[in-house]
N, C-alpha and C positions, 0 to 999 in steps of 0.2 A: 771706509767700510769696516772700521774697527768694531762697530756694534755687531756686525755679522760674525766676526771672529769670536767675540765674546759669547755669542749664542752657541757656536760650535764647541767652545771651551766648556760651557755649562752643560751641554749635552753629553760630552765625554765624562764630565764629573758625575752626572746622573747615572750613566751606564756603569762607571767604576764603582760607585757606592751601592748600586743595585746588585752588582756582582758580589761585593763583600757581604751585603745583607743576605743574599741567597746562600752563600757559603756558611755563614753563621747559623742560618735557619736549618741547614742540613746537619750541622753539628748537634744542634739542640734536639732534632728529631731522632738522632742516632745515639743519644746519651746512654741508652741501655742495650745497644747492639753489641753482641760479643765480637771482639776482635777489631772493632772500628777504631781507626786512628783519626784524631781530629785534624782539620785542615784550616788554613787561614789564607785569605786573599792577599796576594802581594801586589800593592798598588804603587805605581811609579809615575814619575813625571814624563809627560810626552815631549817629543822633540820640539824646541822652539822654532817657530816659522816666521814670525813677524819682526822685521828689523825697523827700529826707530832711531831717532837721534840719540836716545839714551842707551841703546843696545838692543838686545833681542828680548821680545816678550814671550813668555811661555804660553803653551796652548792647552794647558790643563793636565789631566791625569788619565792613566790607563790601567786597567786590571791586567798586569803583565803576566802573572802566573798564579798557580795554586800550590801552596806549600803544605807538605804533610810532615808530621812529627814522628813518623815511624822510623826506628833505627834498627838495622839488622843486628847490631851487636847485642841489643837487649833481647831480640827474638832468639838469637843463637843461645844465649845464656838460659832463657826460659825453656827452650827445647831440650837442652841437656838435663836440666833439672826435672822436667816432667817425665823424661824417659827413665831417669833413675827412680823417681817416685813410683812410676808404673811397674818397674821391676820389683821393687820391694812389696808393693801391693799384691802383685801376682804371687810372689813367694809366700807372703803372709797367708793368702787364701789356700795355697797348696799345703802348707804345714798345719793349718787349721784342719784340713781334711785328713791328713795323716794322723793327727792327734785324735780325731774322731774315730778313725778306723781302729787304732790300737786301744782306745778307751781304757787307758791306764791312769791311775789304779782302779781296778774293779774286780768283782768276784768272778767275772767271766773272761777276764783278760788272760793273755798268754802266761804272764808271770805267775799268776795265781794257779793256773792249770798245771804248770810244771811243778810248783810246790806241792800241790795236792797229789801229783803222781809219785813224787819222792816219798810223801807221807804214806801213801798206800803201800809202797814196798816196805817201808819201815814197820807198818802194822803187820804185814804178812810175814816179816822176819820173826815175829814173836810166835807164830804158829803156822809154818809154811804149808802144812798139810790140810789146813782149813780151806775148804772149797769156797766158802763165802768170801774169805779174804782174797783168794785168787780171783774170783769174779769181780771183786771190788777194784783190783788192779786193772783188769781189762776194761771195766766200765769207766774208770778214771782216765785211762789212756785213750779211750774212745772220745771222751769229752775234750781231752787235750787236742786230739787229732781234728775234731770238728772245729775247735776254736782256731787252730792253725789254718785249716782249709777256708774258714770263713774270712779270716784276715787276708789270706792270699787272694781270695776271690774279690774282696773289696779293693785290694791294690790293683788288680787287673781291671776292674770296672773304672777305678779312678784314672787309670792310664788311658783307657778308651775314651773317657769323657775329656781328658786332656787333649787327646788327638783331635776330637771334634772342635774343641775351643781353639786349638792352633789353626785348624783349617778355616774356621770362621774368621779369625783375626787376619789370616792371609787374604781371604776374600775382601775384607774391609780395607786392608793395605793396598790391594790392587785397585780398588775403586778410588782410593785417595791418590795413588800414583797417576792414574788416568786423569783425574780431576786437575791435578797440579800441571800436567802437561798441557791440558786444554787451556788452563789459565795462562800458562807461559805463552801460548800461541796468541791468545787475546791481548795480552800485555804487549807482545811484540808488535801486533797490528796497530794498537792505539799509540804506541811510541813512534812508529813509523809515520803515522798520520799527523800527530800533534807534537812530536818531539818530546813527549812526556807520557809516562804510564798512567793508565786509568787507575786511580787510587783504590776504587772499590774492588777491582780485580786483585790488586796487590794485597789488600787486607784479607780477602777471601783465600788467596794462596797461602798467606802466612799462617792462617788458622789450619789449613789442610796439611801443611808441612808439620805443624806442631802436633796434630793428631797422628800423623805418620810416625813422628818421633816417639810418641807414647807407645806405639806398637813395636817399632823396630830399632829405635835409637838412631834414626836417620839424621844426617847433618847435611847442610846445604851451603852452596856458595853462589854468589850472584855474578853474572857476566856483564860485559859492557852494554848489552842490549836490554838489561834489566830483567833478564830471565834467570831462574834459579836452577842450578844443576844439583841433583840430590844423590847422595851416596849412602849405602848401607854396608857397614863393615869394609869400607874402602872401595866397594864395587859400585860403579855408576849405574843408577837405575833410571834417572831422568836427565836428559840433555836437551834443553829447550823444549820443543814439542815432541821429541822422540823419547820413548820410554820402553823399559823392559818390565814384564810381569814377574811375580814371584810364584814359584811352584814348589810344593812340598814333595820330597822324595824320601822313601823309607828303604833303608838298606838292611838286609838280613845276613848275618854271618852264618853260613851253612854249617859250620863246625860247632859253634857254641850256641847258636840260636839267638844271639844278641841282636836286637833291632835298634837302629838309630835313625834319627831324622836329620836331614840337611835341607837347606833352602836354596834352590837354584833360581837364577834369573833367566827368563825365557824371552828371546828376541821376537820381533814381529813375525818371523817365518817359523817360529816354534823351535828354534835352535837354542841350546843351552849356552849362555854367555859366560857363566861362572857361578860360584857358590857364594852367597851373601848371608852368612849366618849372623843374626843380630848380636850386638855387643851390649845392648841394654834395651829397656822397654819390656812390655808384657810378653812378647814372643820369645825374648831371650830367656826369661825365667821359666816359661812354659816348656820350651824345647829342652832346657837343661833338666827340668824335672822329668820329662819323658825319657830323655837319653840316659839319665843317671839315677835320679832319686827313685823313680818307679820301675827301673829296669832290673828284673831279677837276675840277669846275666851280665851285669855291667862289668866292663873291663877297663874303664877309663882311669881308675885309680882315685877318683873322687868319691865322696861319701854317698853311697846308695843305700837307702833305708831297706828296700826290698832285698838287696843282696845280703845285707847284714842279718836280716831275719832268716834268710835261707842258710847262711853260714851257721847261725845259732841252732837252727833245726837240724842241719846235717851233723853238727858236732854232737848234739844230744843223741841223735839216732846212732851215730858211730860208737859213742861211749856205752850206750845200752847194748848194742849188738856185740861189741867186743867182749862183754861179760856174759851175755846169754848164750853165745855160741859155745861157750865152755861149760854150760850148765846142763842139768838133767831135769826132766819133768817127773811127775809122780810115778809114771809107768815105764820110764826108760830103763833099759838094762845095758850091760856091757861096759867095757872099759873106755870106749870111744863115745864122746857126747854126740848127740844128733845134730849139733851145729845149727840150732834154730836162731835166726835173727828175730829180734822183737819187732823191729820196724823193717819193712822190706825196702831195700834200695832200688833205684831205677836201674833196669837191666842195661840200658844203653850207656849211662854215665856212671853207674855204680855209686850214685849219691842220692841223698834224700833232700827234697825241697819242701817248702811250705805248702806247695800245691799238690805234690804227689805222695806225701807221707801217708803211710797206712800200716796198720798192725798186721803182722803175719797171720793169715787166715788159720793156719794150724793152731796157733795160740788163741786167737780170738774165738774160734768155734769150740775149743776144748781147753778149759783152764788147767786141766791136768798136764797139758803139754808145756805150761809155763815153766821155764827152767829157773828154779830158785835154789837148787842144790848143786854142789860141785862134785858130788859122788852119787852114783846110781843107787836106786833102791834104799835111800835114806830119807824117809818122809820128813823127818825133823831137821834135816840139814838146811840151814838158811844162809850159807855163805854168799851165794850169788845175790840173794835178796838184800843182804846187809851191804854188800859192795855197791849195789845200785843206789841204795838209800844214802850211802855216804857221798855219792856224787854231788848231793845238794851242797856239801861243804868243801868240795874239791876246788882249791884255789888255782889249780892249773887246768880248769875245765876249758876255758877259752881266753886266750890273750892274757894269761896270768890272773884270771878272775873266776869266781864261782859262777854257777848258772844264773843266780839272782843278780850278781854283780855284772855279768856280761850283758844280760838283758837290760838291766838298769842303765848301763852305759849307752845302750842304743837309745833308750828313752831320754837320757840326759843330753845326748847329742842333738836329738830332735828338738828338745826343749830349748837348747842353746841357739840352734839355727832359727827356730821360730821366734825367739826373743830378739835375735839380731834383725830379722825381717820387720818385726813390729817397731823396734826402735829406729831402724832405718827409714821406715815409712813415715813415722812421726817427724823425724828430723828433716826428711826431704819435703814433707808437707809444709813445714815452716819455711824452708829455703824457697820453695816454689811461691809461697805467698809473698815472701819478701821480694823475689825477682819480679813477680807480676805487679806488685805494688810499685816498684821502681819504674817499670815500663808504663804502668797506668798513669803515673804522675807526669810522664812525658807525653803519651799519646792519648790519654783519656780526656773526655769532655768535662770541663768544669762549667757548670751552669751559671755560676756567678760571673765568671769571665766572659761567657758568651752573652750574658745579659748586658754587660757593659759594652761589648762590641756591637750588639744589636742597637743600643741607643746611639752609639757613636756613628754608625752608618746611617741610622735614621736621621739624625741631626744633619749630617753632611748632605744627605739626599735632599732634605728640606731646604738647606742653604742653597744647593745648586738649583733647586726649583725656583727659589726666590730670585736668583740671578737671571734665570730664563724670563721670569715675569718682569723684572726690572729692565732687562734688555728689550723686551717687547714694548714696554712703555716708551723707552728712548727712541726706538724705531718709529713708533706711531707719532711721536712728537716731531721727529725729523720730517716724516712724510707730510704731516699737516703744515709744517713751515713751508714746504715746497708748494 
């Protein structure tokens, strides 16, 4: 009955080569599918069953398993790289907006407005009793205040937009977290049923984790069941099919008014499990910008552009007020000056910010009240006007710099940080390309290789078919002999 065993052996060969052909066909059809990892059929010899005088005869081949070329080590490196690239890209976008808000150098920028204000006091010092020159100071100061208010308003709008972007990214992150947990569950089921994971689910999960890493800098570890446990800032957000959602919390300091964002992990019952602030990814840069860069009351000690502008404005107002409170207007009398502030400080904090700065209404509504003299009833006295004009060259105005130097240092810092984000983005883009290229060389589908495999399985299938035909003829001959 050897002929019957030959028929069984050929049948197994047909099935094994058909399996290899189908696997190769699937690779070819997914050559352009993002995240797809190529597979190959592992064909092994079946157990020998027939004993002869010469030993055991084999019983053919079996499609024993399906091998995938996806490697977690490559996925991990790519995740780290794309997270850092996303951080730099978010920073680059943020600093581009800051540069657009400040619009320097320009005729309507803060620096030019301050210089024009000093120039107006310089002109007025030549003829302090001239009403037109006094009105020019008030008009120039109003333009400066409008410029500052406009800048502060755009910073607040940018911060609001950033808050919306953060919330949108958190919603996306929560969708990815839920998707990963569902895929973990599916992979667990398929492995329990077939002792091997369904590779399609594994590929889909790998892409989802990579997208989550772009947002939060998440990293993952694989357990013995083939499921991925995902962490953000060391806080576990996914364990198998169980997961925690992310929720944004805004904290407000009742004393300073400083607002900061933190990211909580919320369990299935709505309880807060912990705080998982991202350490890289888009959300990391966006939350840092919200908590520091765009925070007018920042106390972190890091570089806050809005706080620096407020410091500049407060210093300018203080320097002006320290001089004008000692001066006299055209109609002031007596030995005690009326102590008029040029810029009104906030009554609660006794400070001036970019948002609340305003000219003293007593001065704005009547230029005669503008204190340019240091002695009463001396219309030609210009001592206060000259001292204010000299502030333009005061090297101790702020942090050992003149007003222009102090403001330029803010612009310089912004430019440097913007340049760092641009260079970082370009560098990480190259790194990501290299990492993905390395991974693609391992898991990607090569059509030339698949074409060779296709021919190989086709020829093997045809050969097995010929064995079936030959065996059939042998059986027919034997039957006819009988």
